[in-house]
C-alpha positions in Angstrom: 0.0 0.0 0.0 1.4 3.4 -1.0 2.0 6.1 1.6 0.0 9.3 1.6 2.3 12.1 0.3 0.9 14.4 3.0 1.6 11.9 5.8 5.1 11.3 4.4 5.9 15.0 4.3 4.6 15.5 7.8 6.6 12.6 9.0 9.8 13.8 7.4 9.3 17.4 8.6 9.1 16.3 12.2 11.9 13.8 12.1 9.6 10.8 12.3 10.7 7.4 11.3 8.3 6.7 8.4 6.2 3.5 8.9 6.8 0.7 6.5 3.2 0.8 5.3 0.5 3.5 5.2 -1.7 1.6 7.6 0.8 1.7 10.4 -0.6 4.2 13.0 0.9 7.5 13.9 0.8 8.7 17.5 0.8 12.4 18.5 2.0 12.5 22.1 3.1 15.0 24.8 4.6 12.2 26.8 8.4 11.7 27.3 10.5 9.3 25.4 10.6 6.8 28.3 6.8 6.5 28.0 6.2 6.3 24.3 9.2 4.1 23.5 7.8 1.4 25.8 4.5 1.6 24.1 6.1 1.5 20.6 7.9 -1.8 21.6 4.7 -3.4 22.9 2.7 -2.4 19.8 5.4 -4.0 17.7 5.5 -7.2 19.7 1.8 -7.5 20.2 0.5 -6.5 16.8 3.4 -6.4 14.4 2.6 -2.7 13.6 5.2 0.1 13.6 3.9 3.0 15.7 5.2 6.3 14.5 5.5 9.1 17.0 5.3 12.9 16.8 5.9 14.8 20.0 5.0 18.2 21.3 3.0 20.0 24.0 -0.6 18.8 24.4 -2.1 22.1 23.5 0.1 22.5 20.4 -0.7 18.9 19.2 -4.4 19.3 19.8 -4.5 22.5 17.7 -2.4 20.7 15.0 -5.0 17.8 14.9 -7.7 20.5 14.7 -5.9 22.1 11.8 -5.6 18.7 10.0 -9.2 17.7 10.5 -10.0 17.9 6.8 -7.2 15.4 6.0 -6.0 13.8 9.3 -2.3 12.9 9.4 -2.2 11.3 12.8 -4.3 8.4 14.2 -4.0 8.7 18.0 -3.5 11.4 20.5 -2.0 10.6 24.0 -2.2 12.4 26.3 -4.0 15.2 28.1 -6.6 15.7 30.8 -10.3 15.9 30.2 -10.2 19.6 31.2 -8.1 20.1 28.0 -9.3 17.4 25.6 -12.9 18.1 26.4 -12.6 21.4 24.5 -11.5 19.4 21.4 -14.2 16.7 21.5 -15.0 17.1 17.8 -11.6 15.7 16.9 -12.2 12.2 18.4 -14.4 9.3 17.8 -16.0 7.0 20.4 -14.3 3.7 21.1 -15.7 1.0 23.5 -12.2 -0.3 24.3 -12.2 -3.8 26.0 -10.0 -2.5 28.8 -12.7 -0.2 30.0 -14.2 -3.2 31.8 -11.4 -3.0 34.4 -11.4 0.8 34.9 -13.4 2.7 37.5 -16.6 4.2 36.1 -15.7 7.5 37.8 -12.8 8.2 35.4 -14.5 7.1 32.2 -15.3 10.0 29.8 -18.9 10.4 28.8 -19.7 8.3 25.8 -16.1 6.9 25.9 -15.1 9.5 23.4 -11.7 9.4 24.9 -10.3 6.7 27.2 -8.3 7.0 30.4 -4.7 5.7 30.3 -3.5 6.7 33.8 -4.1 9.0 36.7 -2.0 12.0 37.5 -1.5 13.6 41.0 -0.4 17.2 41.2 2.6 17.8 43.5 5.3 20.4 44.3 8.8 19.3 43.4 11.0 21.0 46.0 14.8 21.6 45.9 16.0 21.9 49.5 19.3 23.4 48.4 17.4 26.4 47.0 15.2 27.2 50.0 17.7 29.7 51.3 16.7 29.2 54.9 13.0 29.5 54.1 10.6 26.7 55.2 9.5 24.4 52.4 5.9 25.1 51.4 3.3 22.8 53.0 0.2 24.3 51.4 -0.7 26.1 48.2 -1.4 29.2 50.2 2.2 29.3 51.4 3.2 30.2 47.9 1.4 33.5 48.1 4.3 34.9 50.2 6.2 37.5 48.2 9.4 35.7 49.3 8.6 33.0 46.6 8.5 35.6 43.7 10.5 34.2 40.8 11.4 31.0 42.6 8.4 28.9 41.6 8.0 27.5 38.1 4.9 26.1 36.2 4.2 25.1 32.6 2.1 27.5 30.5 -1.5 26.4 30.9 -2.3 27.4 27.3 0.1 24.8 26.0 0.3 22.3 28.8 -2.6 20.2 30.3 -0.4 19.9 33.4 -0.3 23.7 33.8 -4.0 24.0 33.1 -4.9 21.4 35.6 -2.9 23.1 38.3 -3.9 26.8 37.8 -7.6 25.8 37.3 -7.4 23.8 40.5 -5.7 26.7 42.4 -8.4 29.1 41.2 -11.0 26.9 42.8 -9.2 25.9 46.0 -7.9 29.4 47.0 -9.7 32.6 47.6 -9.3 35.1 44.8 -6.7 37.3 46.5 -4.5 34.3 47.5 -4.8 32.8 44.0 -3.7 36.1 42.4 -0.8 36.4 44.9 0.4 32.9 44.1 0.1 33.5 40.3 2.1 36.8 40.8 5.0 34.7 42.1 5.1 32.2 39.3 7.6 31.9 36.4 5.9 30.5 33.4 7.7 27.9 31.3 6.9 27.0 27.7 7.0 23.2 28.5 6.3 20.8 31.3 9.7 19.3 31.1 11.4 22.6 31.7 9.7 22.8 35.1 11.3 19.7 36.5 14.6 20.3 34.8 14.7 23.8 36.2 14.2 22.6 39.8 16.5 19.6 39.4 19.3 22.0 38.1 18.8 24.4 41.0 17.4 27.2 39.0 14.1 27.2 41.0 13.2 26.2 44.5 9.8 24.8 43.6 8.2 23.3 40.5 4.4 22.7 40.2 4.1 19.5 38.3 2.6 16.0 38.1 3.8 13.3 40.4 5.0 11.3 37.4 7.2 14.1 36.1 8.9 14.9 39.5 9.3 11.3 40.8 12.0 10.3 38.3 14.4 12.9 39.8 13.7 11.8 43.3 13.9 8.1 42.5 17.1 8.9 40.5 19.0 9.8 43.6 18.9 13.6 43.8 18.5 13.7 47.6 18.0 17.5 47.7 14.7 16.9 45.8 11.4 15.8 47.3 7.7 15.7 46.3 5.3 17.6 48.5 1.5 16.9 48.5 -0.1 20.1 49.8 -1.9 19.8 53.0 -4.8 22.0 51.9 -5.5 19.5 49.2 -4.2 18.7 45.7 -5.6 17.7 42.4 -5.9 14.5 40.5 -6.7 14.2 36.8 -7.0 11.1 34.6 -4.9 11.2 31.5 -6.6 10.3 28.3 -5.9 9.0 24.8 -8.2 9.3 21.8 -8.7 8.0 18.3 -8.5 10.8 15.8 -11.7 11.0 13.8 -11.1 9.8 10.3 -7.7 8.3 11.3 -5.9 7.0 8.2 -4.8 3.8 10.0 -8.4 2.8 10.8 -8.6 -0.5 12.7 -4.9 -0.6 13.2 -5.2 2.6 15.3 -7.6 0.8 17.6 -5.1 -2.1 17.9 -2.4 0.4 19.0 -4.8 2.0 21.5 -5.7 -1.4 22.9 -2.0 -2.1 23.5 -1.6 1.2 25.3 -4.5 0.2 27.6 -3.3 -3.4 28.2 -2.2 -4.6 31.7 1.3 -5.2 30.3 1.6 -1.7 28.9 0.2 0.0 32.0 2.5 -2.0 34.3 5.5 -1.1 32.2 4.4 2.6 32.2 4.2 2.5 36.0 7.6 1.0 36.4 9.5 3.0 33.8 7.5 6.3 33.5 5.9 6.3 37.0 2.3 6.6 35.7 -0.5 5.5 38.1 -2.6 3.1 36.0 -6.2 3.7 35.1 -6.8 0.0 35.4 -7.9 -1.3 38.8 -6.1 -4.6 38.5 -2.6 -3.2 39.1 -1.3 -2.3 42.7 1.0 0.7 42.6 2.7 -0.1 45.9 4.0 -3.4 44.4 6.2 -1.4 42.1 6.9 2.1 43.5 7.5 3.9 46.8 4.6 6.4 46.3 1.8 7.2 48.8 -1.5 5.4 48.3 -4.1 7.6 46.8 -6.2 7.2 49.9 -3.5 8.9 51.9 -3.4 12.0 49.8 -5.9 14.8 50.5 -7.7 15.4 47.2 -9.6 18.6 46.3 -12.2 17.5 43.8 -12.4 19.4 40.4 -15.2 19.5 37.8 -13.3 18.5 34.6 -16.3 19.2 32.4 -16.5 22.8 33.7 -12.8 23.2 33.3 -13.1 22.2 29.6 -16.1 24.4 28.9 -14.5 27.4 30.6 -11.0 26.8 29.1 -11.0 29.8 26.6 -12.4 32.3 29.1 -10.2 31.1 31.9 -7.1 31.3 29.8 -8.0 34.8 28.7 -8.3 35.9 32.3 -5.1 34.0 33.2 -3.2 35.9 30.5 -4.2 39.2 32.1 -2.8 38.3 35.6 0.7 39.6 36.5 3.4 36.9 36.8 7.0 36.9 37.9 8.3 36.1 34.5 8.3 33.8 31.4 10.9 31.5 29.9 11.0 29.4 26.8 
């Protein structure tokens, strides 16, 4: 089967290894290489398909899929939260994946338009060497102190579902004055990866990030780093994947998604990429030294409201003063 010239050009432009056949699926993902390479290997071993990968920020990739809607170039998107993907529902098609049978009903998306792949917990990544005698923050409200100005980093919520989840949550948990004071202290990064790297390299004292992004640095032996779960409550959000409507790979895209949702893949993602699984037949404590979800104080968020209010919220966010911006 011949390749689509458009898909071939897109693949070459983004440095993608071109699949051997046109029906091989292409994944758009905001996940790190440790996550998607494991999935690529399992897709190959379980289905014989070659999963191509194009990476970028979740917001950037979703807008790209939107721009390509008339002639889709990708088959799958992984990953983002419902508060972000919900604003792009028209890009995806319903899939009653077999793995949904072993997932909690509470995290399933209405109509199974997108499917949960894992669950994120929002944390603070703290660098003790950069506290300069100041006590480490124990609550979100602690970050309203002007002493934190320019020392706390977060990903841009317009381009990162991580950033959007965090600032949306803060706007609901904190009173307006405290929320604005926290935002005024933040440095805004163009990517989620820059947040954890900046803290790990000692450029910032605190990074606001997902547990799965900060834990690799802690687990990797940087003893000055630790994860803090704010005592006033933190936020959880399922991470989702979706089949692109009109995906060129058709049924093969579903095979790749089924592989991503399999127990083997989710166990591997837990061990290598530190992702809490969406499946209820995998025990996290068997593999990682992370707190049980029941031991973390969770502040509930309405993901559907976050999706509906996304544009208006980001417009108001853009008007708030911040400590600075970096690429």
